[in-house]
C-alpha positions in Angstrom: 228.2 130.2 -73.6 227.4 133.4 -71.6 228.6 133.1 -67.9 226.5 134.5 -65.2 228.0 135.4 -61.8 227.1 134.6 -59.1 224.2 132.0 -59.3 221.9 131.9 -56.5 220.6 128.4 -55.4 217.7 127.8 -53.0 216.5 124.4 -52.2 212.8 124.3 -51.1 211.6 120.9 -52.2 212.4 121.8 -55.8 215.5 123.5 -57.3 214.9 127.2 -58.2 217.8 128.7 -60.2 218.0 132.5 -60.4 220.8 134.4 -62.1 221.7 137.9 -61.0 224.2 140.5 -61.9 226.4 141.8 -59.1 227.9 139.8 -56.5 226.8 142.2 -53.7 223.1 141.2 -54.2 221.4 138.6 -52.2 218.1 136.7 -52.3 216.0 135.4 -49.5 213.4 132.5 -49.4 211.9 131.2 -46.2 214.8 132.8 -44.2 217.6 131.2 -46.3 220.0 133.6 -47.9 222.5 132.6 -50.7 225.6 134.3 -51.9 227.2 132.5 -54.9 228.0 129.0 -53.6 227.5 130.0 -50.0 224.1 129.5 -48.3 223.1 131.2 -45.0 221.6 129.0 -42.3 218.3 130.3 -41.1 218.5 129.0 -37.6 220.6 127.3 -35.1 218.3 124.3 -35.4 219.1 124.2 -39.1 222.8 124.2 -38.4 222.5 121.3 -35.9 220.3 119.2 -38.4 222.8 119.9 -41.2 225.9 118.7 -39.1 224.1 115.7 -37.8 223.5 114.6 -41.4 226.6 115.7 -43.2 229.5 116.0 -40.8 231.6 112.8 -41.1 232.4 111.2 -37.9 230.6 113.6 -35.6 227.8 111.3 -34.6 227.4 107.9 -33.3 224.9 105.3 -34.4 222.6 106.3 -31.5 222.5 109.8 -32.5 224.7 111.3 -29.8 227.8 113.2 -30.5 231.1 111.2 -30.4 232.8 114.3 -28.7 231.5 117.1 -26.6 233.9 119.7 -28.1 237.4 120.1 -29.3 239.8 122.3 -31.2 241.1 122.0 -34.7 244.9 121.3 -34.7 246.8 124.5 -35.5 248.1 124.9 -39.0 250.5 127.7 -39.7 251.4 128.1 -43.0 254.0 132.5 -45.0 258.6 141.3 -51.2 258.3 144.6 -50.1 258.5 145.4 -46.4 255.8 147.7 -44.8 257.6 150.2 -42.5 255.9 152.0 -39.6 256.6 155.5 -38.4 259.9 155.5 -36.4 260.1 157.0 -33.0 262.6 159.8 -32.4 266.3 158.8 -31.8 265.7 155.6 -33.8 267.6 154.2 -36.7 267.3 156.0 -40.0 266.9 152.7 -41.9 265.4 149.4 -40.6 263.8 146.3 -41.9 260.2 145.2 -41.1 258.4 141.8 -41.7 259.0 140.1 -45.0 255.4 140.0 -46.4 253.9 138.5 -49.6 251.9 141.7 -50.7 253.0 145.3 -50.3 250.7 147.1 -47.9 249.4 144.0 -46.3 251.1 143.3 -42.9 251.3 139.8 -41.7 251.0 138.8 -38.0 254.3 137.6 -36.7 255.8 136.9 -33.2 258.3 139.8 -33.7 257.9 143.3 -34.8 260.1 146.4 -34.7 259.9 150.1 -35.4 263.5 151.1 -35.8 264.1 151.6 -32.0 262.1 149.0 -30.1 261.7 145.3 -30.7 258.4 143.7 -29.6 258.7 139.9 -29.2 256.7 137.1 -27.9 258.9 135.1 -25.5 257.2 132.0 -24.1 254.0 133.4 -22.3 255.4 136.9 -22.3 255.4 140.0 -24.4 258.9 141.7 -24.2 259.7 145.1 -25.4 263.5 145.8 -26.0 264.8 149.2 -26.5 267.2 147.9 -29.2 268.6 151.2 -30.6 271.3 152.2 -30.1 272.6 148.6 -29.8 275.3 149.2 -27.2 272.7 150.2 -24.7 270.0 147.6 -25.7 267.9 146.3 -22.8 264.5 145.0 -21.9 262.3 147.8 -20.7 259.1 146.0 -20.4 258.1 142.2 -19.7 254.3 141.5 -19.6 252.6 138.2 -18.8 250.0 137.6 -21.4 246.7 136.1 -20.5 246.7 132.7 -22.4 249.2 131.5 -25.0 250.4 134.4 -27.2 250.6 133.5 -30.9 251.4 136.6 -32.9 251.3 140.4 -33.0 250.8 143.5 -35.0 252.4 146.9 -34.7 250.5 150.1 -35.8 252.2 153.2 -34.6 251.4 153.6 -31.0 249.2 150.4 -30.8 250.2 146.8 -30.5 247.8 144.0 -31.1 248.5 140.6 -29.4 246.8 137.5 -30.3 246.6 134.8 -27.6 244.6 131.7 -27.1 242.9 130.5 -23.9 240.8 127.5 -23.0 237.8 128.8 -21.0 234.9 127.1 -19.3 231.4 128.1 -19.9 228.2 127.2 -18.3 225.6 126.6 -21.0 221.8 126.3 -20.4 220.5 123.1 -22.1 217.0 122.1 -22.7 215.7 119.6 -20.3 218.5 120.2 -17.8 217.8 122.0 -14.5 221.3 123.3 -14.1 223.6 124.7 -16.8 226.2 122.3 -18.3 229.9 123.2 -18.3 231.7 123.2 -21.7 235.3 124.1 -22.5 236.1 126.2 -25.6 239.2 127.6 -27.0 239.2 131.4 -27.4 241.3 133.8 -29.5 241.9 137.1 -27.8 243.1 140.2 -29.8 244.6 142.3 -27.0 245.0 145.9 -28.2 247.7 147.8 -26.2 248.5 151.5 -26.1 252.3 151.5 -26.2 252.9 155.3 -26.1 254.7 154.6 -22.8 256.9 151.6 -23.9 257.9 150.9 -20.3 254.3 150.6 -19.2 252.0 149.4 -22.0 248.3 149.7 -21.3 245.8 147.2 -22.5 242.9 149.1 -23.7 240.7 146.5 -25.5 240.0 142.8 -25.7 238.3 141.5 -28.9 237.5 137.8 -28.5 236.7 135.3 -31.1 235.7 131.7 -30.2 237.9 129.2 -31.7 241.7 128.7 -32.4 244.0 131.4 -33.8 244.4 130.6 -37.5 246.0 133.7 -39.3 245.6 137.4 -39.6 246.4 140.4 -41.9 246.5 144.2 -41.4 245.8 146.8 -43.9 246.2 150.2 -42.7 244.8 150.5 -39.1 242.4 147.6 -39.8 243.0 144.0 -38.6 241.5 141.0 -40.3 241.7 137.8 -38.4 240.5 134.2 -38.9 239.8 131.6 -36.3 238.7 127.9 -36.6 236.7 125.7 -34.4 235.5 122.2 -34.7 231.7 122.0 -33.9 231.4 122.0 -30.1 228.3 120.1 -28.9 226.8 120.3 -25.6 224.7 117.2 -25.5 222.6 117.4 -28.6 222.8 121.2 -29.0 225.6 123.1 -30.7 227.6 126.0 -29.2 227.8 128.5 -32.1 230.9 130.7 -32.7 230.7 134.2 -31.1 232.7 137.5 -31.2 232.9 139.5 -27.9 234.2 142.8 -26.7 234.9 144.3 -23.4 231.9 146.5 -23.2 229.3 144.8 -25.6 226.9 141.9 -25.8 228.3 138.8 -27.5 227.8 138.8 -31.2 226.8 135.7 -33.0 227.9 136.1 -36.7 225.7 134.8 -39.5 226.7 131.2 -40.5 227.1 130.2 -44.1 227.9 126.9 -45.7 229.1 126.0 -49.3 226.5 124.3 -51.4 229.2 121.8 -52.6 229.4 118.9 -50.2 232.5 118.4 -48.2 234.4 115.6 -46.4 234.3 117.4 -43.2 233.3 120.8 -41.6 234.9 123.3 -39.4 233.7 126.8 -38.4 235.9 129.5 -39.7 235.1 133.1 -38.3 236.5 136.0 -40.2 236.4 139.3 -38.3 237.7 142.8 -38.9 238.2 145.6 -36.3 240.1 148.9 -36.0 243.2 149.3 -33.8 242.3 152.9 -33.3 238.6 152.6 -32.4 238.2 151.2 -28.9 234.4 150.8 -29.1 233.2 149.9 -32.5 231.8 146.4 -32.8 233.8 144.0 -35.1 232.4 143.0 -38.3 232.3 139.2 -38.5 230.9 136.2 -40.6 231.2 132.4 -39.9 231.6 129.7 -42.5 231.4 126.0 -42.4 234.4 125.0 -44.6 237.0 122.4 -44.8 240.0 121.5 -42.8 242.9 122.1 -45.3 242.5 125.9 -45.7 244.8 128.6 -47.0 244.4 132.3 -46.5 245.7 135.0 -49.0 245.1 138.7 -48.8 245.5 141.8 -51.0 244.8 145.2 -50.1 241.2 144.9 -51.3 240.3 141.2 -50.8 240.6 138.3 -48.6 240.7 134.8 -50.3 240.0 131.6 -48.4 240.9 128.5 -50.3 240.3 124.9 -49.2 240.7 121.5 -50.5 237.6 119.5 -51.3 237.5 115.8 -52.2 233.6 115.8 -52.4 231.4 113.7 -50.1 232.9 110.5 -48.8 230.8 107.6 -47.9 233.6 105.0 -47.5 237.2 105.0 -46.7 238.2 105.1 -50.3 239.9 108.6 -50.9 240.8 108.5 -54.5 238.6 106.9 -57.0 238.3 107.1 -60.8 235.7 109.7 -61.6 233.2 109.1 -64.4 235.2 111.2 -66.8 238.3 108.9 -66.2 240.5 111.9 -65.2 241.9 110.1 -62.2 241.2 112.6 -59.5 238.3 114.3 -58.0 240.2 116.7 -55.6 239.5 120.3 -56.2 240.2 123.7 -54.4 237.2 125.9 -53.6 238.2 129.7 -53.2 235.9 132.3 -51.8 236.6 136.0 -52.3 235.7 138.6 -49.7 236.0 142.3 -50.3 237.6 144.1 -47.3 237.4 147.9 -46.6 237.9 149.7 -43.3 237.2 146.6 -41.2 234.2 145.4 -43.2 234.1 141.9 -44.6 231.7 141.3 -47.5 231.3 138.0 -49.3 231.6 138.4 -53.2 232.1 135.3 -55.1 233.2 131.6 -55.3 235.5 129.8 -57.7 236.9 126.3 -58.0 239.9 124.7 -59.7 241.3 121.2 -59.9 244.1 120.1 -57.5 245.3 121.5 -54.1 247.3 124.5 -52.9 250.8 124.4 -51.4 250.6 127.4 -49.4 249.7 131.2 -49.5 252.1 131.7 -52.3 250.0 129.6 -54.6 247.6 132.5 -54.7 248.1 136.0 -56.1 245.9 138.9 -57.1 246.9 141.0 -60.2 245.0 143.8 -61.9 241.8 142.4 -60.3 242.3 138.7 -61.3 243.2 135.9 -59.1 246.1 133.6 -60.2 246.3 130.1 -58.8 248.9 127.3 -58.8 247.8 123.8 -57.9 249.0 120.3 -57.9 246.7 117.4 -58.8 247.2 113.8 -57.4 245.1 110.8 -57.9 244.7 107.4 -59.4 243.7 106.0 -62.8 243.2 102.4 -64.0 246.9 102.5 -64.9 248.3 103.8 -61.6 248.9 107.1 -59.8 249.0 110.4 -61.5 250.5 113.8 -60.6 250.9 117.0 -62.4 250.5 120.8 -61.9 248.2 123.5 -63.1 247.9 127.2 -63.4 244.6 129.1 -63.5 243.5 132.7 -63.9 240.2 133.7 -62.3 238.3 137.0 -63.0 236.7 139.0 -60.1 233.5 136.9 -60.4 235.8 133.9 -59.7 235.2 132.5 -63.2 238.2 130.7 -64.8 239.3 132.7 -67.7 242.9 131.2 -68.3 244.1 127.7 -68.0 247.6 126.0 -68.3 247.5 122.3 -67.3 249.6 119.1 -67.1 252.8 121.0 -66.2 255.8 118.6 -65.1 254.1 115.2 -64.9 254.9 113.0 -62.1 256.1 115.9 -60.0 254.6 118.3 -57.5 255.0 122.0 -56.7 257.6 122.8 -54.1 257.6 126.7 -54.5 255.7 129.3 -56.3 256.2 133.1 -56.6 253.9 135.3 -58.8 255.7 138.6 -59.7 254.0 141.0 -61.9 252.9 139.2 -65.1 255.1 136.2 -64.5 254.9 133.1 -62.3 258.2 131.3 -61.2 257.3 127.7 -60.4 259.5 125.1 -58.8 258.5 121.4 -59.1 260.6 118.3 -58.1 261.0 114.7 -58.2 264.7 114.0 -58.9 265.9 117.4 -60.4 264.6 120.9 -59.8 262.8 122.5 -62.9 262.4 126.2 -62.5 259.5 127.3 -64.9 259.1 130.7 -66.0 255.4 131.1 -67.0 253.9 134.1 -68.8 250.7 135.7 -67.6 250.7 138.8 -69.4 247.6 137.7 -71.3 245.5 136.2 -68.3 243.4 134.3 -70.9 246.5 132.5 -72.3 249.1 131.5 -69.8 252.1 129.8 -71.3 255.5 128.5 -70.4 258.3 130.7 -71.5 261.2 128.6 -70.3 262.7 126.2 -67.8 265.9 125.3 -66.1 266.7 122.0 -64.6 269.4 121.7 -61.9 269.9 119.3 -58.9 268.2 120.1 -55.7 264.9 122.0 -55.2 263.7 125.3 -53.7 261.2 125.7 -51.0 261.0 129.4 -51.1 261.4 132.0 -53.9 262.2 135.7 -53.4 262.8 138.5 -56.0 266.2 140.0 -56.1 265.1 142.5 -58.8 263.1 142.3 -62.1 265.5 139.9 -63.8 266.8 137.7 -60.8 265.2 135.3 -58.3 266.8 133.9 -55.1 265.7 130.4 -54.1 266.2 128.6 -50.8 265.8 124.8 -50.4 267.9 121.7 -50.3 270.7 120.1 -52.4 270.0 116.6 -53.8 271.9 113.8 -55.6 271.0 110.6 -57.1 271.7 107.5 -54.8 272.6 104.0 -55.6 269.0 102.8 -55.5 267.7 105.0 -58.2 266.3 107.5 -55.8 267.4 110.9 -54.4 269.2 111.7 -51.3 268.7 115.1 -49.7 271.9 117.1 -48.8 272.5 120.3 -47.1 270.7 123.7 -47.2 271.0 125.3 -50.8 270.8 128.9 -51.8 270.6 129.8 -55.5 270.4 132.9 -57.6 268.7 132.6 -61.0 268.8 135.1 -64.0 265.5 135.2 -65.7 266.3 138.2 -67.9 266.1 135.9 -71.0 262.7 134.3 -69.9 263.1 131.5 -72.5 266.5 130.4 -71.0 266.7 131.0 -67.3 270.3 130.6 -65.9 271.8 129.6 -62.6 274.1 132.5 -61.5 275.5 131.0 -58.5 274.7 128.8 -55.6 276.1 127.8 -52.2 275.4 124.6 -50.1 275.5 124.9 -46.3 276.3 121.9 -44.1 275.6 118.2 -44.2 272.3 116.3 -44.8 269.9 117.5 -42.0 271.0 121.1 -42.1 267.8 123.3 -41.7 266.6 126.8 -41.9 263.4 128.5 -40.4 263.1 130.1 -44.0 262.2 126.8 -45.5 258.9 126.8 -43.6 258.2 130.4 -42.9 259.1 133.4 -45.3 259.1 135.7 -42.4 262.5 134.2 -41.4 264.1 135.3 -44.6 265.8 138.8 -44.6 266.9 140.3 -47.9 267.7 144.0 -48.4 268.2 144.9 -52.0 269.8 148.3 -51.2 272.4 146.7 -49.1 272.6 143.5 -51.2 272.2 141.8 -47.9 270.9 138.3 -47.4 270.6 136.9 -43.9 269.5 133.2 -43.4 268.9 131.5 -40.1 270.7 128.1 -40.2 270.8 125.1 -38.0 273.9 123.4 -39.5 274.9 119.8 -39.2 278.8 119.9 -39.2 281.2 117.0 -39.1 283.2 116.6 -36.0 286.4 114.5 -36.6 287.2 111.8 -34.2 291.0 111.5 -34.0 290.8 108.9 -31.3 289.0 106.3 -33.5 291.0 103.5 -34.8 289.0 103.8 -38.1 290.4 106.5 -40.6 288.1 109.2 -41.5 285.9 108.4 -38.5 283.7 111.4 -37.5 280.5 112.4 -35.6 278.2 115.3 -36.2 277.2 118.4 -34.1 274.7 121.0 -34.7 275.9 124.7 -35.1 272.9 127.2 -34.7 273.1 130.8 -35.8 272.8 132.9 -39.0 274.7 133.2 -42.3 275.4 136.6 -43.6 275.9 137.1 -47.4 276.3 139.8 -49.8 274.6 138.9 -53.1 274.7 140.4 -56.6 274.3 139.2 -60.2 277.9 140.1 -60.9 279.6 138.2 -58.1 277.0 135.7 -56.8 277.0 135.0 -53.1 279.9 136.2 -50.9 279.9 135.0 -47.2 280.5 138.0 -45.1 280.3 136.3 -41.8 278.3 134.1 -39.3 276.5 134.9 -36.1 276.8 132.2 -33.7 274.1 131.4 -31.2 275.3 127.9 -30.2 278.4 126.1 -31.3 277.0 122.7 -30.2 273.2 123.3 -30.0 270.3 121.2 -29.6 270.4 118.1 -31.9 267.0 119.2 -33.2 267.6 121.5 -36.1 264.5 123.6 -35.7 262.3 124.9 -32.8 265.3 124.6 -30.5 266.1 127.3 -28.0 269.2 128.6 -29.8 267.9 128.2 -33.5 267.7 131.6 -35.0 264.1 132.2 -36.1 264.2 136.0 -37.3 266.6 138.5 -38.2 266.3 142.3 -38.8 268.6 145.3 -39.1 268.7 148.8 -37.9 271.1 151.1 -39.7 274.3 149.0 -39.6 273.4 146.6 -36.9 272.1 143.1 -37.4 269.7 141.7 -34.8 269.3 137.8 -34.8 266.7 136.4 -32.7 266.3 132.9 -31.1 264.0 131.9 -28.3 266.8 132.4 -25.9 268.3 135.7 -26.9 268.7 138.6 -29.2 272.4 139.1 -30.5 273.5 142.4 -32.1 276.2 142.2 -34.7 278.0 145.0 -36.6 277.4 144.6 -40.2 280.6 146.5 -41.1 283.1 144.3 -39.3 281.1 141.3 -38.0 281.9 142.0 -34.4 279.3 141.2 -31.7 278.0 144.4 -30.1 275.6 143.2 -27.4 273.2 140.5 -26.3 269.8 140.5 -24.7 268.7 137.4 -23.0 265.0 136.7 -23.2 262.8 135.2 -20.4 261.9 132.2 -22.4 262.1 129.0 -20.4 262.5 125.8 -22.6 261.9 123.3 -19.8 258.4 124.7 -19.1 257.2 125.8 -22.4 258.5 123.9 -25.5 256.5 125.5 -28.3 255.9 129.2 -27.8 255.8 130.3 -31.5 253.6 129.2 -34.2 255.2 126.4 -36.3 253.9 124.0 -38.8 
């Protein structure tokens, strides 16, 4: 059967189907515009009518909104670093943010350029002159308007994202006086940092909604904000984009033709960090809550989970075909170029995504890994799938029913392979061949205890995994142990081999790298691996009358390894931030959240301080205390 892409659908009393060639084309009929599965709203009144009819839980039986506004809860989901030009008198070699795609920077709360470290500390932006380490000191400490979330560094410019809650007075039909409404705003503050001691804020690009995620390609920033529909009595406050010197922009609003369980406004915007006057390009979309962003240098992909329309409290039900699950992921592709965002195509695949590493673009195709969960007449089902979609977002390759009764814990696409970790009681590492995008297949698998939450390439033939150790317990289940780091040899794709592994700490030991790949530091040229660790350690209790009695304490810091296929993992040393830290193993003031290096100095960063350690001998060089205050601001950084 011949495939057409995209298909334009316009509903005007009857269904008219028109097939066109070229995803950049669009058709209009009575003010409505469609792009693939997305349909443009013709007016604000049409948006209001649509949400009143379709948004679950948004309206009471009397027709009035149940809430007058609100914010979607934040969801922050993360091999080649992208270096920036280093200032003079800086390190000759330094690390940058660990990103998924080379050339696509990811916003983070910390950046560096080989001489200066830029870090969000509580409500402040701190600039540290970090090199040489012996003289490291804070040279700028700025209070940021709002709650800072993440930042980008582009040469002499710094972009800081911060959220605020602001009151607006909105005119309402039938009311003599304007009505106050509170909205969350995301500000992208652009700073000129040519003078690091006195940064100058030169621009404020504001998006209504909560900060969701951002990417930077070259000098262009692409950001996503999310906002629950905000109602002012029976009228809706539409998303806007604002700049210092321009009128507010109301982006066009699109919705998918496929019905969803819930609707959230997502605004995608692009702007230059160099141009202080150009208006941002922005579009707004009514999509689902469970959304994942992936970006290549040419495209943005927004994928969200869809269970279809829900008219009862039954979430899983047996579809007519008896497959046992009706969950699917809808993925939209947007072309990006010099700050412009253009919608191109939509695709759909069964199941749901784990995180951004479930998506990857290669030679123009999108590869997707999903987990399917649901119920049949015989009971629950769970399995995993891999799909390949062409630029028109049509599925051209399928591999389904991988690892029944297990779910995906980690995925990493590297070249024409996919390394996939699933788990129930043991950890199968699958090597999947994608060299022929139309015929993906399993090449080999390795089963070992434990599981990996994050996979990182060592080289073309070896993969590093970070996760947890496990063992069977006496009840037929699995007990989770300490932090586990493993090195896999995949040179023989049909027989992957475990080269070496180490287990750190007792059960409950944690690492920021399990949740956020930006916390993982690996440098192939140095065979250097640095892991932030909050370690649960045993503390003997000699005063107890019971032999072998002990309690536990939490050590917080970083483990430094040298790693190679020949010798596996070799512990070179540890950097201590707290001998007996907070009992909370993550998001504590002394828990290390990032690490970086400049020449032979390792910098480990917690909320409380930056510690500098000599990589050659392990000696501490210096420490810079940050202005973070735990008692007044408990969650300054994005976590999920």
